C-alpha positions in Angstrom: 31.7 -33.2 0.8 29.4 -30.2 1.0 30.7 -29.1 -2.4 30.1 -32.5 -3.9 26.5 -32.6 -2.5 25.9 -29.2 -4.0 27.0 -30.4 -7.4 24.8 -33.4 -7.1 21.7 -31.3 -6.1 22.3 -29.2 -9.1 22.5 -32.3 -11.3 19.3 -33.7 -9.7 17.5 -30.4 -10.4 18.5 -30.6 -14.0 17.3 -34.2 -14.2 14.0 -33.1 -12.7 13.5 -30.6 -15.4 14.1 -33.3 -18.0 11.5 -35.4 -16.3 9.1 -32.5 -16.2 9.4 -32.3 -19.9 8.6 -36.0 -20.2 12.1 -36.8 -21.6 12.7 -40.3 -20.1 15.5 -42.2 -21.7 13.9 -45.6 -22.0 10.6 -47.3 -21.5 12.2 -49.5 -18.8 13.3 -46.5 -16.9 9.8 -45.0 -17.0 8.3 -48.2 -15.8 10.8 -48.5 -12.9 10.3 -44.9 -12.0 6.5 -45.3 -11.8 6.8 -48.4 -9.7 9.3 -46.7 -7.3 7.0 -43.6 -7.1 4.1 -45.8 -6.3 6.1 -47.6 -3.6 7.2 -44.3 -2.1 3.7 -42.8 -2.1 2.2 -46.0 -0.5 3.9 -45.3 2.8 2.6 -42.1 4.4 3.0 -42.3 8.2 6.5 -41.9 9.4 8.7 -38.7 9.3 11.9 -39.2 7.3 15.3 -37.6 6.9 16.9 -39.3 3.9 16.3 -41.3 0.8 19.3 -43.0 -0.8 19.8 -45.4 -3.7 23.1 -47.1 -4.4 23.9 -48.6 -7.7 26.8 -50.9 -8.5 28.8 -48.0 -9.7 27.5 -44.9 -8.0 25.8 -43.7 -4.8 23.0 -41.2 -5.2 21.9 -39.4 -2.1 19.1 -36.8 -1.5 19.6 -35.8 2.1 17.6 -33.6 4.4 14.7 -33.1 2.0 12.6 -30.2 3.5 8.9 -30.4 4.2 8.5 -34.1 3.6 6.1 -35.3 6.2 5.4 -38.8 5.0 7.3 -42.1 5.2 10.4 -42.6 3.0 11.9 -45.7 1.5 15.5 -46.4 2.4 17.1 -48.4 -0.4 20.7 -49.1 0.6 21.8 -51.5 -2.1 21.3 -51.9 -5.8 19.7 -55.3 -5.3 17.1 -53.9 -2.9 16.2 -51.3 -5.5 15.8 -53.9 -8.1 13.7 -56.1 -5.8 11.3 -53.3 -5.2 11.0 -52.4 -8.9 10.9 -55.8 -10.4 8.9 -57.9 -8.1 5.5 -56.8 -9.4 6.5 -56.4 -13.0 9.2 -59.0 -13.4 11.4 -56.4 -14.9 14.8 -57.5 -16.0 17.3 -56.7 -13.2 20.1 -55.7 -15.6 22.1 -52.9 -14.4 20.8 -49.3 -14.6 23.1 -46.4 -15.2 23.6 -43.8 -12.5 22.0 -41.3 -14.8 18.9 -43.4 -15.1 18.7 -43.8 -11.3 18.9 -40.1 -10.9 15.9 -39.6 -13.2 14.0 -42.2 -11.2 14.9 -40.6 -7.9 13.9 -37.1 -8.8 10.7 -38.3 -10.4 9.8 -40.2 -7.2 10.5 -37.2 -5.0 8.3 -35.0 -7.1 5.4 -37.4 -7.2 5.6 -38.0 -3.5 5.6 -34.3 -2.7 2.5 -33.8 -4.8 0.8 -36.7 -3.1 1.5 -35.4 0.4 0.5 -31.8 -0.5 4.0 -30.3 -0.6 4.9 -29.9 -4.3 8.5 -30.3 -5.3 10.4 -27.0 -5.5 13.3 -27.3 -7.8 15.0 -24.5 -5.9 15.0 -26.3 -2.5 17.8 -28.6 -3.3 19.7 -26.0 -5.3 22.9 -25.0 -3.6 22.7 -21.5 -5.2 19.6 -20.5 -3.2 20.4 -22.4 0.1 20.3 -20.3 3.3 24.0 -21.0 3.8 25.1 -19.7 0.4 22.8 -16.7 0.6 24.1 -15.6 4.0 27.7 -16.1 2.9 27.3 -14.0 -0.3 27.7 -10.3 -0.2 24.3 -8.5 -0.8 25.7 -6.7 -3.8 26.5 -10.0 -5.4 23.2 -11.8 -4.8 21.4 -13.0 -8.0 17.7 -12.4 -8.7 16.9 -15.9 -7.5 18.8 -15.5 -4.3 17.2 -12.1 -3.6 13.8 -13.5 -4.1 14.5 -16.5 -1.9 16.0 -14.3 0.8 12.9 -12.1 0.9 10.7 -15.1 1.7 12.3 -15.0 5.2 13.3 -18.7 5.0 17.0 -18.1 4.7 17.7 -16.0 7.8 18.0 -12.3 8.2 17.2 -10.1 5.2 20.2 -7.9 4.4 20.6 -4.8 2.3 23.4 -3.5 0.1 25.8 -1.1 1.7 25.6 2.3 0.1 29.4 2.2 -0.5 28.7 -0.8 -2.8 26.1 1.1 -4.9 27.1 2.9 -8.1 25.9 6.3 -7.2 25.8 9.4 -9.4 25.6 13.1 -8.4 22.7 14.4 -6.3 19.8 15.8 -8.3 17.5 18.8 -7.7 14.7 17.0 -9.6 13.0 17.6 -12.9 9.7 18.7 -14.2 8.7 15.0 -14.0 8.7 15.4 -10.3 5.7 17.7 -10.5 2.8 16.1 -12.3 2.4 12.7 -13.8 1.7 13.2 -17.5 0.2 9.8 -17.9 -2.2 10.2 -14.9 -4.6 12.7 -16.5 -8.3 11.7 -16.9 -11.3 13.7 -18.0 -13.5 15.6 -15.5 -16.4 13.3 -16.0 -15.5 9.9 -17.3 -14.8 6.9 -15.1 -15.4 8.7 -11.8 -17.5 8.0 -8.8 -20.4 10.0 -7.5 -19.9 12.4 -4.6 -18.8 10.7 -1.4 -19.6 11.2 2.2 -17.6 13.5 4.5 -17.6 10.7 7.1 -14.7 9.0 5.1 -12.5 11.6 6.8 -9.7 12.1 4.3 -6.6 14.1 5.1 -4.7 16.6 2.9 -1.2 15.7 1.8 1.4 16.8 -0.7 4.5 15.2 -2.2 7.7 17.2 -2.9 11.2 17.0 -4.3 14.2 19.2 -4.9 12.2 20.6 -7.9 9.9 22.5 -5.4 12.9 24.5 -4.1 13.0 25.8 -0.5 9.8 25.3 1.4 8.4 27.1 4.5 7.0 24.1 6.3 5.3 26.1 9.1 3.1 27.8 6.4 2.4 24.5 4.8 1.2 23.1 8.1 -0.9 26.2 8.6 -2.8 25.5 5.4 -3.9 22.1 6.8 -1.5 19.7 5.2 -1.3 16.6 7.4 1.3 14.5 5.5 4.0 14.8 2.9 5.7 12.2 0.8 9.3 13.4 0.3 11.5 12.2 -2.6 14.6 10.6 -1.2 16.2 9.8 -4.5 15.9 8.0 -7.8 17.6 6.3 -10.7 18.5 8.2 -13.8 16.4 6.9 -16.7 19.4 7.1 -19.1 22.6 6.2 -17.4 20.9 4.1 -14.7 23.0 5.7 -11.9 21.3 6.1 -8.6 21.1 9.6 -7.0 19.9 11.3 -3.8 17.4 14.1 -4.0 19.2 17.4 -3.1 16.4 18.6 -0.8 15.6 15.3 1.0 17.3 16.1 4.3 15.9 19.7 4.5 12.4 18.5 3.5 12.3 15.5 5.8 13.5 17.5 8.9 11.5 20.6 8.1 8.2 18.8 7.7 8.7 16.7 10.8 9.6 19.7 12.9 6.4 21.5 11.7 4.3 18.5 12.9 3.6 17.0 9.5 3.8 13.2 9.0 6.6 12.2 6.7 6.7 9.4 4.1 9.2 8.9 1.3 9.4 7.8 -2.3 12.1 6.6 -4.7 11.8 7.4 -8.4 12.5 4.0 -9.9 13.9 3.1 -13.3 14.7 -0.5 -12.4 14.8 -3.2 -15.1 15.5 -6.2 -12.9 15.0 -7.7 -9.4 18.6 -6.9 -8.6 18.1 -3.2 -9.5 14.9 -3.0 -7.4 16.8 -4.5 -4.5 19.6 -2.0 -5.0 17.0 0.9 -5.1 15.4 -0.3 -1.9 18.7 -0.7 -0.2 19.7 2.8 -1.1 16.3 4.2 0.1 16.7 2.4 3.5 20.2 3.8 3.9 19.1 7.4 3.1 16.1 7.5 5.4 17.3 5.4 8.4 18.1 8.5 10.6 14.8 10.3 9.9 11.4 10.2 11.6 9.5 8.4 8.9 5.8 7.9 10.0 4.1 7.4 6.6 4.7 4.7 4.0 7.9 4.2 1.9 6.9 4.1 -1.8 8.4 3.0 -5.1 7.4 5.5 -7.8 7.2 3.8 -11.1 6.3 5.9 -14.1 6.7 5.7 -17.9 7.0 9.1 -19.6 9.1 8.4 -22.7 9.9 5.4 -25.0 13.6 6.3 -24.6 13.6 5.5 -20.9 15.6 2.4 -19.9 12.7 0.8 -18.1 10.0 1.7 -20.6 9.4 -1.9 -21.7 9.1 -3.3 -18.2 5.6 -4.7 -17.7 3.6 -7.7 -16.5 5.4 -10.2 -14.3 8.7 -8.4 -14.6 7.1 -5.2 -13.3 5.4 -7.2 -10.5 8.7 -8.7 -9.4 10.4 -5.3 -9.3 7.6 -3.7 -7.2 7.5 -6.7 -4.9 11.2 -6.8 -4.4 11.4 -3.1 -3.5 8.4 -3.3 -1.1 9.5 -6.6 0.5 13.0 -5.2 1.1 11.8 -2.0 2.8 9.3 -4.0 4.8 12.0 -6.2 6.1 13.7 -3.1 7.5 10.6 -2.1 9.4 8.9 0.4 7.0 5.4 0.3 5.5 5.7 -0.3 1.8 3.6 1.4 -0.9 3.4 1.5 -4.7 2.8 4.7 -6.7 1.7 4.4 -10.3 -0.8 6.0 -12.7 -4.2 4.3 -13.1 -3.2 3.0 -16.6 0.0 1.3 -15.3 -2.0 -0.4 -12.5 -4.4 -2.0 -14.9 -3.2 -1.9 -18.6 -1.1 -4.4 -20.4 1.7 -1.9 -20.7 1.9 -2.0 -16.9 0.9 -4.6 -14.4 -2.1 -5.9 -16.3 -3.4 -9.0 -14.7 -0.9 -8.7 -11.8 -2.5 -5.5 -10.6 -4.8 -7.2 -8.0 -1.9 -9.2 -6.6 0.3 -6.2 -6.0 -2.6 -4.1 -4.6 -3.5 -6.9 -2.2 0.0 -6.9 -0.7 1.0 -3.3 -0.3 -0.5 0.1 0.2 -1.7 1.8 -3.1 -0.8 5.3 -4.1 -2.9 6.1 -7.1 -2.2 8.9 -9.6 -5.3 9.9 -11.5 -5.8 13.6 -12.4 -8.9 15.5 -13.3 -8.2 18.2 -15.8 -9.2 21.0 -13.5 -6.5 20.0 -11.0 -3.7 20.2 -13.5 -1.9 23.4 -12.5 -5.2 24.7 -11.3 -5.9 26.9 -8.3 -9.0 25.3 -6.7 -8.3 22.2 -4.5 -10.4 19.2 -4.0 -13.4 19.6 -1.6 -16.2 17.5 -0.2 -18.7 16.8 -2.9 -16.1 16.6 -5.7 -15.7 13.4 -7.6 -13.3 10.6 -6.9 -11.7 8.3 -9.5 -13.2 4.9 -9.8 -10.6 2.1 -9.5 -10.5 -1.7 -9.4 -8.6 -1.7 -6.1 -8.7 0.1 -2.8 -6.3 3.1 -2.8 -4.8 4.6 0.4 -3.5 7.8 -1.2 -4.9 9.6 -4.2 -2.7 12.0 -6.1 -5.4 14.1 -7.8 -3.3 16.7 -9.6 -0.9 19.6 -9.0 -2.0 23.1 -8.0 -0.3 26.4 -8.7 0.3 28.9 -5.9 -2.3 27.4 -3.6 -0.2 26.0 -0.8 1.4 28.7 1.3 5.2 28.3 1.7 5.6 26.7 -1.7 6.1 28.6 -4.9 4.8 27.2 -8.2 3.2 23.9 -8.7 3.0 21.2 -6.0 1.5 17.7 -6.2 -1.7 17.3 -4.2 -2.9 14.2 -2.4 -5.7 12.9 -0.3 -5.0 10.2 2.3 -7.7 7.6 3.0 -6.2 5.7 6.0 -8.5 4.0 8.5 -7.8 1.9 11.6 -11.1 0.3 11.3 -11.8 -3.0 9.5 -13.4 -2.3 6.1 -16.8 -3.7 5.5 -18.8 -4.4 2.4 -20.9 -1.3 1.6 -24.6 -2.0 1.7 -28.0 -0.6 0.6 -30.9 -2.0 2.7 -34.6 -1.4 3.4 -36.9 -3.1 5.9 -38.5 -6.1 4.3 -36.1 -6.1 1.5 -38.1 -3.9 -0.9 -40.1 -0.7 -1.2 -43.9 -0.8 -1.3 -46.7 1.6 -2.1 -50.0 1.7 -3.9 -50.5 3.4 -7.3 -51.3 7.0 -6.8 -49.2 7.4 -3.6 -45.7 8.6 -4.4 -42.9 7.8 -2.0 -39.2 8.7 -2.0 -36.7 6.3 -3.4 -34.8 6.8 -0.1 -37.8 6.1 2.1 -36.7 3.6 4.8 -33.4 3.0 2.8 -30.1 2.9 4.6 -26.8 3.1 2.8 -23.6 2.2 4.7 -20.1 2.8 3.5 -17.1 0.6 4.0 -16.5 2.1 7.5 -20.0 1.1 8.5 -21.2 4.8 8.5 -24.5 6.1 7.1 -24.1 7.8 3.8 -25.8 11.1 3.5 -28.8 10.6 1.2 -27.8 13.8 -0.7 -24.8 11.9 -1.9 -26.8 8.9 -3.2 -28.0 8.9 -6.8 -30.9 6.7 -7.9 -32.3 5.4 -11.2 -35.7 3.7 -11.6 -36.5 1.2 -14.4 -39.7 -0.6 -15.2 -40.1 -4.3 -16.0 -39.0 -3.6 -19.6 -35.8 -2.0 -18.5 -36.9 1.5 -19.5 -35.9 4.3 -17.2 -38.8 6.2 -15.6 -39.2 8.8 -12.9 -40.1 7.8 -9.4 -43.4 9.6 -9.7 -44.3 7.7 -12.9 -43.4 4.4 -11.3 -45.6 5.1 -8.2 -48.5 6.0 -10.6 -48.7 2.6 -12.3 -48.9 -0.9 -10.7 -46.0 -3.2 -11.3 -42.5 -4.2 -10.2 -39.7 -1.7 -10.6 -35.9 -1.8 -10.0 -34.3 1.1 -8.2 -30.5 1.3 -8.5 -28.6 3.2 -5.8 -25.0 4.6 -6.4 -22.6 6.4 -4.1 -18.9 6.9 -3.8 -16.8 5.2 -1.2 -13.3 6.4 -0.5 -12.0 2.9 -0.1 -14.2 0.9 -2.5 -14.8 3.3 -5.4 -18.4 3.4 -6.8 -20.9 1.3 -4.8 -24.0 0.2 -6.8 -26.9 -1.8 -5.3 -30.5 -2.4 -6.4 -33.8 -2.8 -4.6 -37.3 -3.7 -5.8 -40.2 -1.2 -5.8 -43.6 -2.9 -5.6 -46.5 -0.7 -6.7 -49.9 -2.3 -6.0 -53.3 -1.6 -7.6 -55.3 0.3 -4.9 -58.5 -1.5 -5.8 -57.4 -5.1 -5.1 -53.8 -4.9 -4.0 -52.6 -6.9 -7.0 -49.1 -6.3 -8.4 -48.5 -7.2 -12.0 -45.3 -9.4 -12.3 -45.4 -10.2 -8.6 -46.4 -13.7 -7.4 -48.1 -14.3 -5.0 -49.9 -11.0 -4.8 -49.4 -9.5 -1.3 -52.6 -8.8 0.5 -52.7 -6.3 3.4 -54.0 -7.7 6.7 -56.7 -5.0 6.9 -58.2 -2.3 4.8 -56.3 0.9 4.4 -58.7 2.9 6.6 -58.8 0.3 9.4 -55.1 -0.2 9.2 -54.5 3.5 9.4 -56.5 3.6 12.6 -54.6 0.6 14.1 -51.3 2.1 13.1 -52.1 5.4 14.8 -53.4 3.6 17.9 -50.3 1.3 18.1 -48.0 4.2 17.5 -49.7 6.2 20.3 -49.6 3.2 22.7 -45.9 2.6 22.0 -45.2 6.3 22.4 -46.8 6.4 25.9 -43.8 4.4 27.2 -41.3 6.8 25.7 -40.2 10.2 26.8 -42.4 13.3 26.5 -40.5 14.4 23.4 -41.1 11.0 21.7 -44.8 11.2 22.6 -45.1 14.6 21.1 -43.4 13.4 17.9 -45.7 10.4 17.7 -48.7 12.6 18.3 -47.7 14.8 15.4 -47.3 11.7 13.2 -50.8 10.5 13.9 -52.6 13.8 13.5 -54.4 14.7 10.3 -52.0 17.6 9.7 -48.9 15.4 9.4 -46.0 16.4 7.3 -45.6 14.9 3.8 -42.8 12.6 4.9 -44.9 11.3 7.9 -47.8 10.7 5.6 -45.6 8.6 3.3 -44.4 6.6 6.3 -47.9 6.0 7.5 -49.0 5.0 4.1 -46.2 2.4 3.8 -47.0 0.9 7.2 -50.7 0.6 6.4 -50.3 -1.2 3.1 -47.2 -3.4 3.8 -47.9 -7.0 2.6 -48.0 -9.8 5.2 -45.8 -12.1 3.1 -42.6 -11.4 1.2 -43.6 -11.5 -2.5 -41.8 -13.7 -4.9 -41.0 -11.6 -7.9 -41.1 -13.2 -11.3 -37.7 -12.2 -12.7 -38.7 -13.1 -16.2 -41.0 -10.1 -16.1 -38.4 -7.6 -15.0 -35.1 -6.4 -16.4 -32.2 -5.1 -14.3 
């Protein structure tokens, strides 16, 4: 019986596809289908377990339909079916074939699912991807569809392929491709962020393979390396055989013993979901007895048109990456994807699927600056970061020669940007929402401005760049802007290790000192008092407030109110004495961003 139902489900699925393509045999069938669908949709209160229709010749059953939460129609006889469909339309009740009834049934289920918010999934009644069939099929024999369905977690425990069932080649000591991603190189100046704040707290890491030879891990740790991503294996790009890296065991044990956190990567050449599942299964088997405390990554690169996986891109690439990551995640590891910047975003790689993959898994970005390609000077605070559309957790910035003690030759260099904090939207703010001064009084573009990174930390002003433009969109100096009344736009930019380049704009209002007017600003803000009176009040208020503070605070306030104040204090006093009493409404038509 189970087998017969499986065949029927397969037939119903095929019929559904025909209906989807609007291939309905007769007008009469279409009219009956619509009426039955309407009848089914009309009832939406009671949970159901079955819907069956019986014709004079055949019985058609769709049992245990999942996720149907609305009322079902139970039509037990052919005559009842015809009563439902013909009463309103007076349709001839001549006999319908079993095939026509199947068309009607599937069409009704699909319409009803859409109506109740649970769209029909043609896989759900397919015996091939049922939980029972998947669990009774050896992992090595699972199809792409079965693997994908299993990884949703709706068919029971996710299993992996036994290593003995994987076609494995000889171990490899790696190749030159293991050191340096040729397609990751970028210039030293284009598409990069500005300097970023040391508060982002990056950590130094490397990645290694058998190509790096024997490594003295105690010396590596002494340099300051906090983590290493060790190659566990790969797939040959010609034969397609899978191999284990010859130095994996020594590198994984040695690094852990030295107190370095260990992650792993697999060099993929998968061309299908099945092969990605096989690669993940192999990876899990190789690493299961090691102390893996960093992510497990799939390394996907394209270095030659002769490679078996060179033409994999778009949705196919997405499916491969997701399959690998979901498989290792099901075994308790943290998944990560390594690719060059171009493969993350270009049509030859993920293209429009980049954001989807980046939102699901940790991102290991390869983007090199020329000076880090076999260079001898490592990255330092104040250097540039690559700008990228998505957050990246590890940045492979190049490979250095003879820099890391304990490793001879070149070694890939990485920075880790992991944070336990919730990421925030970086901001640039100032009290009142704008900067204000009078013509002839120059203020700093950073006066009263606070820049916060995605960790909620203050960004050092020295790492913030600014540009000032007048209402015509022409760039001017801050001094020139402060000399001429008008409305200006100040754009602030700084690098954020998790968000890339952050850019925000504020308004600078420069008033005419004679009457307080600001061209292009309506209404014109008017100070509550004259500058001289306001200055006196400000000093008095400041002194009064300071009297309730500590002695140190009083001394500081006294200095700020004296005639011999510093330049920064004078600027602050000037701002407070001339601040408008109402927030101005800026005429955007008179200004250009």
